[in-house]
DRENNU-468569 format. One record per atom (N, C-alpha, C, O): residue number from 1; residue in one letter; x, z, y. Coordinates in steps of 0.1 Angstrom, whole numbers, plus 2048, in hexadecimal, padded with zeros to 3 digits. Atoms other than C-alpha are relative to their C-alpha. Example, Ala and Ser with C-alpha at 12.3 -4.5 7.8 and 13.67 -1.06 7.14 Angstrom:
2
+------+------+-----+-----+-----+
: mike : dovo :  px :  pz :  py :
+------+------+-----+-----+-----+
:    1 :    A : 809 : 800 : 7F4 :
:    1 :    A : 87B : 84E : 7D3 :
:    1 :    A : 809 : 800 : 80C :
:    1 :    A : 813 : 807 : 80C :
:    2 :    S : 7F7 : 800 : 7F5 :
:    2 :    S : 889 : 847 : 7F5 :
:    2 :    S : 7F8 : 808 : 80B :
:    2 :    S : 7FD : 809 : 816 :
+------+------+-----+-----+-----+
% end
This chain:
112
+------+------+-----+-----+-----+
: mike : dovo :  px :  pz :  py :
+------+------+-----+-----+-----+
:    1 :    M : 7F9 : 804 : 7F7 :
:    1 :    M : 067 : 9CA : 44D :
:    1 :    M : 807 : 7EC : 802 :
:    1 :    M : 807 : 7E4 : 7F9 :
:    2 :    P : 800 : 808 : 7F9 :
:    2 :    P : 072 : 9AA : 464 :
:    2 :    P : 80A : 7FE : 7FA :
:    2 :    P : 810 : 807 : 7F4 :
:    3 :    P : 7F7 : 807 : 80B :
:    3 :    P : 088 : 991 : 453 :
:    3 :    P : 809 : 802 : 810 :
:    3 :    P : 806 : 802 : 81C :
:    4 :    S : 7F4 : 801 : 7F4 :
:    4 :    S : 0AA : 995 : 465 :
:    4 :    S : 808 : 7F5 : 801 :
:    4 :    S : 80A : 7ED : 7F8 :
:    5 :    P : 7FA : 80C : 7F6 :
:    5 :    P : 0BD : 97D : 47E :
:    5 :    P : 803 : 7FB : 7EF :
:    5 :    P : 7FC : 7F4 : 7E7 :
:    6 :    T : 7F8 : 807 : 80D :
:    6 :    T : 0D5 : 976 : 45D :
:    6 :    T : 7FA : 7F8 : 7F8 :
:    6 :    T : 7FE : 7ED : 7F6 :
:    7 :    D : 80C : 806 : 809 :
:    7 :    D : 0B8 : 96E : 445 :
:    7 :    D : 7F8 : 7F5 : 809 :
:    7 :    D : 7F2 : 7ED : 802 :
:    8 :    L : 806 : 80C : 7F9 :
:    8 :    L : 0A9 : 957 : 460 :
:    8 :    L : 809 : 7F6 : 806 :
:    8 :    L : 806 : 7EC : 80B :
:    9 :    A : 7FC : 80A : 7FD :
:    9 :    A : 0C8 : 949 : 467 :
:    9 :    A : 805 : 7F0 : 7ED :
:    9 :    A : 806 : 7E4 : 7EB :
:   10 :    R : 7FD : 804 : 80F :
:   10 :    R : 0D0 : 941 : 440 :
:   10 :    R : 7F4 : 7F8 : 801 :
:   10 :    R : 7F7 : 7ED : 803 :
:   11 :    E : 80B : 804 : 804 :
:   11 :    E : 0A9 : 936 : 43B :
:   11 :    E : 801 : 7F0 : 80C :
:   11 :    E : 800 : 7E5 : 809 :
:   12 :    A : 7FE : 80F : 7FA :
:   12 :    A : 0B0 : 91D : 459 :
:   12 :    A : 80A : 7FA : 7FD :
:   12 :    A : 80A : 7EF : 803 :
:   13 :    K : 7FA : 808 : 7FF :
:   13 :    K : 0CB : 910 : 452 :
:   13 :    K : 801 : 7F9 : 7F3 :
:   13 :    K : 806 : 7EE : 7F2 :
:   14 :    K : 803 : 809 : 809 :
:   14 :    K : 0C3 : 909 : 430 :
:   14 :    K : 7F1 : 7F4 : 801 :
:   14 :    K : 7EF : 7EA : 7FB :
:   15 :    H : 80A : 80D : 801 :
:   15 :    H : 0A2 : 8F6 : 43A :
:   15 :    H : 805 : 7F8 : 80B :
:   15 :    H : 7FE : 7EE : 80D :
:   16 :    S : 7F6 : 80C : 7F9 :
:   16 :    S : 0BA : 8E5 : 452 :
:   16 :    S : 807 : 7F5 : 7F8 :
:   16 :    S : 80B : 7EA : 7FC :
:   17 :    E : 7F8 : 805 : 802 :
:   17 :    E : 0C9 : 8DB : 43B :
:   17 :    E : 7F8 : 7F5 : 7F0 :
:   17 :    E : 7FB : 7EA : 7ED :
:   18 :    T : 807 : 808 : 800 :
:   18 :    T : 0B0 : 8D2 : 427 :
:   18 :    T : 7F6 : 7EF : 807 :
:   18 :    T : 7F1 : 7E5 : 804 :
:   19 :    L : 806 : 80C : 7F0 :
:   19 :    L : 0A1 : 8BC : 446 :
:   19 :    L : 80D : 7F6 : 7FC :
:   19 :    L : 80A : 7EC : 7F6 :
:   20 :    R : 7F2 : 80C : 803 :
:   20 :    R : 0C6 : 8A9 : 442 :
:   20 :    R : 7FE : 7F5 : 7F3 :
:   20 :    R : 801 : 7E9 : 7F2 :
:   21 :    T : 7FE : 805 : 813 :
:   21 :    T : 0C1 : 8A0 : 41B :
:   21 :    T : 7F3 : 7F9 : 807 :
:   21 :    T : 7F4 : 7EF : 80E :
:   22 :    E : 80C : 808 : 7FA :
:   22 :    E : 09F : 895 : 425 :
:   22 :    E : 803 : 7F5 : 809 :
:   22 :    E : 805 : 7EB : 802 :
:   23 :    F : 7FB : 808 : 7FA :
:   23 :    F : 0A9 : 87F : 441 :
:   23 :    F : 80B : 7F9 : 800 :
:   23 :    F : 80D : 7F4 : 80B :
:   24 :    E : 7F1 : 802 : 80A :
:   24 :    E : 0C9 : 873 : 431 :
:   24 :    E : 7F3 : 7F2 : 7F6 :
:   24 :    E : 7F0 : 7E6 : 7F5 :
:   25 :    L : 810 : 808 : 80D :
:   25 :    L : 0AB : 865 : 416 :
:   25 :    L : 7FF : 7F4 : 80A :
:   25 :    L : 806 : 7EA : 80A :
:   26 :    L : 807 : 803 : 7F4 :
:   26 :    L : 098 : 85A : 435 :
:   26 :    L : 806 : 7F6 : 806 :
:   26 :    L : 802 : 7EC : 80B :
:   27 :    R : 7FC : 811 : 7F9 :
:   27 :    R : 0AF : 844 : 441 :
:   27 :    R : 806 : 7FA : 7F3 :
:   27 :    R : 800 : 7EF : 7F2 :
:   28 :    H : 7FA : 806 : 807 :
:   28 :    H : 0C3 : 839 : 424 :
:   28 :    H : 7F1 : 7F3 : 7F9 :
:   28 :    H : 7F0 : 7E8 : 7F5 :
:   29 :    E : 80B : 80C : 807 :
:   29 :    E : 0A0 : 82D : 417 :
:   29 :    E : 7FC : 7F3 : 80B :
:   29 :    E : 7F8 : 7E9 : 806 :
:   30 :    V : 805 : 809 : 7FB :
:   30 :    V : 09A : 81B : 438 :
:   30 :    V : 80E : 7F6 : 803 :
:   30 :    V : 80D : 7EB : 807 :
:   31 :    D : 7F2 : 80A : 802 :
:   31 :    D : 0C0 : 80C : 435 :
:   31 :    D : 7F8 : 7F5 : 7F7 :
:   31 :    D : 7F2 : 7EB : 7FA :
:   32 :    R : 807 : 807 : 80C :
:   32 :    R : 0B2 : 7FF : 418 :
:   32 :    R : 7F4 : 7F1 : 805 :
:   32 :    R : 7F5 : 7E5 : 806 :
:   33 :    Y : 80B : 807 : 7FB :
:   33 :    Y : 090 : 7F4 : 424 :
:   33 :    Y : 805 : 7F4 : 809 :
:   33 :    Y : 804 : 7E8 : 807 :
:   34 :    E : 7FA : 810 : 7F8 :
:   34 :    E : 0A0 : 7DE : 43C :
:   34 :    E : 80B : 7FC : 801 :
:   34 :    E : 810 : 7F6 : 80B :
:   35 :    I : 7F8 : 807 : 804 :
:   35 :    I : 0BC : 7D6 : 429 :
:   35 :    I : 7F2 : 7F0 : 7FE :
:   35 :    I : 7F0 : 7E6 : 805 :
:   36 :    A : 80A : 809 : 802 :
:   36 :    A : 09C : 7C4 : 412 :
:   36 :    A : 7FD : 7F9 : 808 :
:   36 :    A : 801 : 7EE : 809 :
:   37 :    K : 803 : 80B : 7F3 :
:   37 :    K : 08B : 7B8 : 42E :
:   37 :    K : 805 : 7F8 : 806 :
:   37 :    K : 7FF : 7ED : 808 :
:   38 :    L : 7F4 : 808 : 7F5 :
:   38 :    L : 0AB : 7AB : 443 :
:   38 :    L : 804 : 7F4 : 7F2 :
:   38 :    L : 807 : 7E9 : 7F6 :
:   39 :    R : 800 : 80A : 80C :
:   39 :    R : 0AE : 797 : 41E :
:   39 :    R : 7F9 : 7F6 : 7FC :
:   39 :    R : 7FB : 7EA : 7FB :
:   40 :    E : 811 : 80E : 800 :
:   40 :    E : 08A : 788 : 419 :
:   40 :    E : 802 : 7FA : 80A :
:   40 :    E : 800 : 7EF : 806 :
:   41 :    R : 7FF : 80C : 7F8 :
:   41 :    R : 090 : 777 : 439 :
:   41 :    R : 80A : 7FB : 805 :
:   41 :    R : 806 : 7F6 : 810 :
:   42 :    V : 7F5 : 807 : 800 :
:   42 :    V : 0B6 : 76A : 43A :
:   42 :    V : 7FF : 7FB : 7F2 :
:   42 :    V : 808 : 7F4 : 7ED :
:   43 :    A : 80B : 80A : 811 :
:   43 :    A : 0A0 : 75D : 415 :
:   43 :    A : 7FF : 7F2 : 803 :
:   43 :    A : 802 : 7E7 : 7FF :
:   44 :    I : 80C : 811 : 7FC :
:   44 :    I : 08B : 744 : 427 :
:   44 :    I : 80C : 7F8 : 80A :
:   44 :    I : 80D : 7EC : 808 :
:   45 :    P : 7FB : 80D : 7F8 :
:   45 :    P : 0A4 : 734 : 441 :
:   45 :    P : 80F : 800 : 7F4 :
:   45 :    P : 819 : 7F9 : 7F7 :
:   46 :    E : 7F8 : 804 : 808 :
:   46 :    E : 0BC : 736 : 426 :
:   46 :    E : 7FE : 7F4 : 7F8 :
:   46 :    E : 806 : 7EB : 7F8 :
:   47 :    E : 805 : 80A : 804 :
:   47 :    E : 0AA : 720 : 411 :
:   47 :    E : 7FA : 7F0 : 801 :
:   47 :    E : 7F8 : 7E7 : 7FA :
:   48 :    R : 808 : 80B : 7F7 :
:   48 :    R : 099 : 709 : 42E :
:   48 :    R : 812 : 7FB : 803 :
:   48 :    R : 813 : 7EF : 805 :
:   49 :    M : 7F9 : 807 : 7FD :
:   49 :    M : 0C0 : 704 : 435 :
:   49 :    M : 808 : 7F6 : 7F1 :
:   49 :    M : 80E : 7EB : 7F1 :
:   50 :    A : 7FF : 808 : 810 :
:   50 :    A : 0C6 : 6FA : 40E :
:   50 :    A : 7FC : 7F2 : 7FE :
:   50 :    A : 802 : 7E9 : 7F8 :
:   51 :    E : 80B : 80D : 7FF :
:   51 :    E : 0AB : 6E1 : 412 :
:   51 :    E : 805 : 7F8 : 805 :
:   51 :    E : 807 : 7EC : 801 :
:   52 :    Q : 7FD : 80A : 7EE :
:   52 :    Q : 0B6 : 6D6 : 435 :
:   52 :    Q : 811 : 7F9 : 7F9 :
:   52 :    Q : 817 : 7EF : 7FC :
:   53 :    E : 7F2 : 807 : 805 :
:   53 :    E : 0D7 : 6CC : 424 :
:   53 :    E : 802 : 7FF : 7F5 :
:   53 :    E : 80E : 800 : 7F1 :
:   54 :    K : 809 : 808 : 80C :
:   54 :    K : 0C8 : 6BF : 406 :
:   54 :    K : 7F9 : 7F3 : 80A :
:   54 :    K : 7FB : 7E8 : 804 :
:   55 :    R : 808 : 809 : 7FC :
:   55 :    R : 0B5 : 6A8 : 41B :
:   55 :    R : 811 : 7F6 : 80A :
:   55 :    R : 814 : 7EA : 809 :
:   56 :    V : 7F8 : 808 : 7FA :
:   56 :    V : 0D4 : 6A0 : 431 :
:   56 :    V : 811 : 7F5 : 7F2 :
:   56 :    V : 815 : 7EA : 7F3 :
:   57 :    E : 7FB : 80A : 808 :
:   57 :    E : 0EC : 697 : 411 :
:   57 :    E : 7F7 : 7F4 : 7FB :
:   57 :    E : 7FD : 7EA : 7FA :
:   58 :    E : 804 : 806 : 804 :
:   58 :    E : 0CE : 685 : 405 :
:   58 :    E : 802 : 7F4 : 80C :
:   58 :    E : 806 : 7E8 : 80A :
:   59 :    T : 7FC : 812 : 7F6 :
:   59 :    T : 0D0 : 66C : 427 :
:   59 :    T : 809 : 7FB : 801 :
:   59 :    T : 80B : 7EE : 802 :
:   60 :    V : 7F6 : 80C : 805 :
:   60 :    V : 0EF : 669 : 424 :
:   60 :    V : 803 : 7F3 : 7F6 :
:   60 :    V : 806 : 7E7 : 7F9 :
:   61 :    V : 801 : 808 : 812 :
:   61 :    V : 0F1 : 659 : 3FE :
:   61 :    V : 7F8 : 7F5 : 807 :
:   61 :    V : 7FE : 7EB : 80A :
:   62 :    M : 804 : 80B : 7FC :
:   62 :    M : 0D5 : 644 : 40C :
:   62 :    M : 803 : 7F9 : 80F :
:   62 :    M : 7FD : 7EF : 812 :
:   63 :    Q : 7F8 : 805 : 7F6 :
:   63 :    Q : 0E9 : 63B : 42C :
:   63 :    Q : 80A : 7F7 : 7FA :
:   63 :    Q : 80E : 7EC : 7FF :
:   64 :    R : 7F5 : 809 : 809 :
:   64 :    R : 101 : 62E : 414 :
:   64 :    R : 7FD : 7F7 : 7F4 :
:   64 :    R : 805 : 7EE : 7F0 :
:   65 :    Q : 806 : 80E : 802 :
:   65 :    Q : 0EC : 61A : 403 :
:   65 :    Q : 7FC : 7F5 : 809 :
:   65 :    Q : 801 : 7EA : 80A :
:   66 :    I : 806 : 80B : 7F3 :
:   66 :    I : 0D9 : 608 : 41F :
:   66 :    I : 80A : 7FA : 801 :
:   66 :    I : 80A : 7ED : 800 :
:   67 :    A : 7F6 : 805 : 7FB :
:   67 :    A : 0FF : 606 : 42A :
:   67 :    A : 805 : 7F1 : 7F7 :
:   67 :    A : 808 : 7E6 : 7FD :
:   68 :    V : 7FD : 80B : 7FF :
:   68 :    V : 107 : 5EF : 40F :
:   68 :    V : 7F4 : 7F9 : 7F4 :
:   68 :    V : 7F8 : 7F0 : 7EB :
:   69 :    L : 804 : 80F : 804 :
:   69 :    L : 0E6 : 5E0 : 403 :
:   69 :    L : 7FC : 7F5 : 80D :
:   69 :    L : 7F6 : 7EB : 80B :
:   70 :    E : 7FC : 807 : 7F5 :
:   70 :    E : 0ED : 5D3 : 42A :
:   70 :    E : 808 : 7F7 : 7FF :
:   70 :    E : 808 : 7EC : 803 :
:   71 :    D : 7F0 : 80E : 800 :
:   71 :    D : 10F : 5C2 : 422 :
:   71 :    D : 7FA : 7F7 : 7F3 :
:   71 :    D : 7FE : 7EB : 7F2 :
:   72 :    R : 802 : 80E : 80A :
:   72 :    R : 0FF : 5AF : 402 :
:   72 :    R : 7F5 : 7F9 : 802 :
:   72 :    R : 7F3 : 7EE : 7FD :
:   73 :    V : 80B : 80C : 7F6 :
:   73 :    V : 0E0 : 5A3 : 416 :
:   73 :    V : 80C : 7F8 : 804 :
:   73 :    V : 810 : 7F0 : 7FC :
:   74 :    N : 7F6 : 804 : 7F7 :
:   74 :    N : 0FC : 598 : 42F :
:   74 :    N : 80D : 7F3 : 7F7 :
:   74 :    N : 812 : 7E9 : 7FB :
:   75 :    E : 7FE : 808 : 808 :
:   75 :    E : 10C : 58A : 411 :
:   75 :    E : 800 : 7EF : 7FE :
:   75 :    E : 806 : 7E5 : 7FD :
:   76 :    L : 80A : 809 : 809 :
:   76 :    L : 0F2 : 578 : 406 :
:   76 :    L : 7FB : 7F2 : 80B :
:   76 :    L : 7FA : 7E6 : 809 :
:   77 :    K : 803 : 80D : 7F6 :
:   77 :    K : 0E7 : 567 : 427 :
:   77 :    K : 80C : 7F5 : 7FE :
:   77 :    K : 80C : 7E9 : 7FA :
:   78 :    K : 7F1 : 80D : 7FE :
:   78 :    K : 10F : 559 : 42D :
:   78 :    K : 800 : 7FA : 7F1 :
:   78 :    K : 808 : 7F1 : 7EF :
:   79 :    S : 7F9 : 80B : 80E :
:   79 :    S : 110 : 54D : 407 :
:   79 :    S : 7EE : 7F2 : 7FE :
:   79 :    S : 7EF : 7E8 : 7F6 :
:   80 :    K : 809 : 803 : 7FD :
:   80 :    K : 0EB : 53F : 40F :
:   80 :    K : 806 : 7F4 : 80D :
:   80 :    K : 807 : 7EA : 806 :
:   81 :    E : 801 : 801 : 7FB :
:   81 :    E : 0F3 : 530 : 42C :
:   81 :    E : 80E : 7F4 : 7FF :
:   81 :    E : 80E : 7EA : 807 :
:   82 :    E : 7F8 : 803 : 80A :
:   82 :    E : 114 : 522 : 419 :
:   82 :    E : 7FF : 7F5 : 7F8 :
:   82 :    E : 807 : 7EC : 7F6 :
:   83 :    S : 808 : 809 : 808 :
:   83 :    S : 0FC : 512 : 402 :
:   83 :    S : 7FB : 7F3 : 806 :
:   83 :    S : 7F9 : 7E7 : 804 :
:   84 :    D : 80B : 810 : 7F8 :
:   84 :    D : 0E9 : 501 : 41A :
:   84 :    D : 80B : 7FC : 805 :
:   84 :    D : 7FF : 7FD : 802 :
:   85 :    R : 7F7 : 801 : 7F8 :
:   85 :    R : 108 : 4F8 : 42C :
:   85 :    R : 805 : 7F1 : 7F5 :
:   85 :    R : 808 : 7E6 : 7F8 :
:   86 :    R : 7F7 : 806 : 80C :
:   86 :    R : 117 : 4E7 : 40A :
:   86 :    R : 7F5 : 7F3 : 7FF :
:   86 :    R : 7FA : 7E8 : 802 :
:   87 :    S : 808 : 803 : 800 :
:   87 :    S : 0F3 : 4D8 : 403 :
:   87 :    S : 7FC : 7F5 : 80D :
:   87 :    S : 7F8 : 7E9 : 80A :
:   88 :    W : 7F9 : 812 : 7F2 :
:   88 :    W : 0F6 : 4BE : 428 :
:   88 :    W : 80A : 7FC : 800 :
:   88 :    W : 80D : 7F0 : 801 :
:   89 :    Q : 7F7 : 810 : 806 :
:   89 :    Q : 114 : 4B5 : 41F :
:   89 :    Q : 7FF : 7FD : 7FA :
:   89 :    Q : 803 : 7F2 : 7F9 :
:   90 :    F : 801 : 809 : 80E :
:   90 :    F : 10A : 4AF : 3FE :
:   90 :    F : 7F5 : 7F0 : 802 :
:   90 :    F : 7F4 : 7E5 : 7FE :
:   91 :    I : 80A : 80E : 7FD :
:   91 :    I : 0EE : 499 : 40C :
:   91 :    I : 806 : 7F8 : 808 :
:   91 :    I : 805 : 7EC : 805 :
:   92 :    V : 800 : 80E : 7F7 :
:   92 :    V : 0FD : 486 : 429 :
:   92 :    V : 80C : 7FE : 7FF :
:   92 :    V : 811 : 7FB : 80A :
:   93 :    L : 7FA : 807 : 807 :
:   93 :    L : 11A : 47C : 413 :
:   93 :    L : 7F8 : 7F8 : 7F4 :
:   93 :    L : 7FD : 7ED : 7F1 :
:   94 :    F : 808 : 809 : 803 :
:   94 :    F : 0FC : 470 : 3FC :
:   94 :    F : 7FD : 7F4 : 80A :
:   94 :    F : 7FE : 7E8 : 808 :
:   95 :    V : 809 : 80E : 7F7 :
:   95 :    V : 0ED : 45D : 41B :
:   95 :    V : 80B : 7F4 : 802 :
:   95 :    V : 80A : 7E8 : 803 :
:   96 :    R : 7F0 : 80B : 7FC :
:   96 :    R : 117 : 451 : 421 :
:   96 :    R : 7FC : 7F8 : 7F8 :
:   96 :    R : 7F7 : 7ED : 7FB :
:   97 :    G : 7FF : 80D : 80E :
:   97 :    G : 117 : 442 : 3FF :
:   97 :    G : 7F4 : 7F8 : 7FF :
:   97 :    G : 7F7 : 7ED : 7FA :
:   98 :    L : 807 : 80E : 800 :
:   98 :    L : 0F8 : 42E : 401 :
:   98 :    L : 7FF : 7F9 : 811 :
:   98 :    L : 7FB : 7EE : 813 :
:   99 :    V : 7FF : 80C : 7F5 :
:   99 :    V : 0FB : 425 : 424 :
:   99 :    V : 80A : 7F7 : 7FF :
:   99 :    V : 809 : 7ED : 805 :
:  100 :    T : 7F4 : 805 : 805 :
:  100 :    T : 11E : 41B : 414 :
:  100 :    T : 7F9 : 7F2 : 7FD :
:  100 :    T : 7F5 : 7E9 : 804 :
:  101 :    L : 80C : 806 : 80C :
:  101 :    L : 10A : 409 : 3F7 :
:  101 :    L : 7FC : 7F0 : 80D :
:  101 :    L : 802 : 7E6 : 810 :
:  102 :    G : 80D : 807 : 7FC :
:  102 :    G : 0ED : 3F7 : 40C :
:  102 :    G : 80C : 7F0 : 80C :
:  102 :    G : 80B : 7E3 : 80E :
:  103 :    I : 7F9 : 808 : 7F9 :
:  103 :    I : 107 : 3EA : 421 :
:  103 :    I : 80B : 7F7 : 7FC :
:  103 :    I : 80D : 7EC : 800 :
:  104 :    N : 7F7 : 805 : 80E :
:  104 :    N : 121 : 3E2 : 406 :
:  104 :    N : 7F6 : 7F1 : 7F9 :
:  104 :    N : 7FA : 7E6 : 7F5 :
:  105 :    L : 806 : 810 : 80D :
:  105 :    L : 105 : 3C8 : 3F4 :
:  105 :    L : 7FC : 7F9 : 80E :
:  105 :    L : 7FD : 7ED : 80C :
:  106 :    V : 801 : 806 : 7F7 :
:  106 :    V : 0FA : 3BD : 419 :
:  106 :    V : 808 : 7F5 : 802 :
:  106 :    V : 806 : 7E9 : 803 :
:  107 :    V : 7F3 : 809 : 7FA :
:  107 :    V : 11C : 3B1 : 420 :
:  107 :    V : 802 : 7F8 : 7F2 :
:  107 :    V : 805 : 7EC : 7F2 :
:  108 :    S : 7FD : 80C : 80E :
:  108 :    S : 120 : 3A3 : 3FB :
:  108 :    S : 7F5 : 7F5 : 7FF :
:  108 :    S : 7F7 : 7EA : 7F9 :
:  109 :    F : 811 : 805 : 7FF :
:  109 :    F : 0F7 : 395 : 400 :
:  109 :    F : 806 : 7F3 : 806 :
:  109 :    F : 804 : 7E8 : 801 :
:  110 :    I : 7FE : 80A : 7F3 :
:  110 :    I : 107 : 380 : 41C :
:  110 :    I : 806 : 7FA : 7FD :
:  110 :    I : 804 : 7EE : 7FE :
:  111 :    R : 7F8 : 80D : 808 :
:  111 :    R : 127 : 375 : 40B :
:  111 :    R : 7FB : 7F4 : 7F9 :
:  111 :    R : 7FB : 7E9 : 7FD :
:  112 :    R : 80B : 80C : 807 :
:  112 :    R : 112 : 362 : 3F3 :
:  112 :    R : 7F7 : 7F7 : 80A :
:  112 :    R : 7EF : 7EE : 806 :
+------+------+-----+-----+-----+
% end
């Protein structure tokens, strides 16, 4: 005896539910796989961004250090210039003293 339409409908419904369950499991697996794959893809740029941010921070620190060094170099240049000026002033005063002493000796020699 051939199966009745009700039996066929029940069997089709059962088969449909099985297919639906399998489809949902497959969808869940695909979603999970896609998420894992996306996480892998996102991890690489995140690592690169972290490295880049670290480099930027290091660059900022180096720029600050360079600025401090430039200030120190400028201060050293200024103090060298000032030291040079003072030594020239000392030399000029010393030469003036010698010239004055020489003039005084000549004048005193002439007066005798």
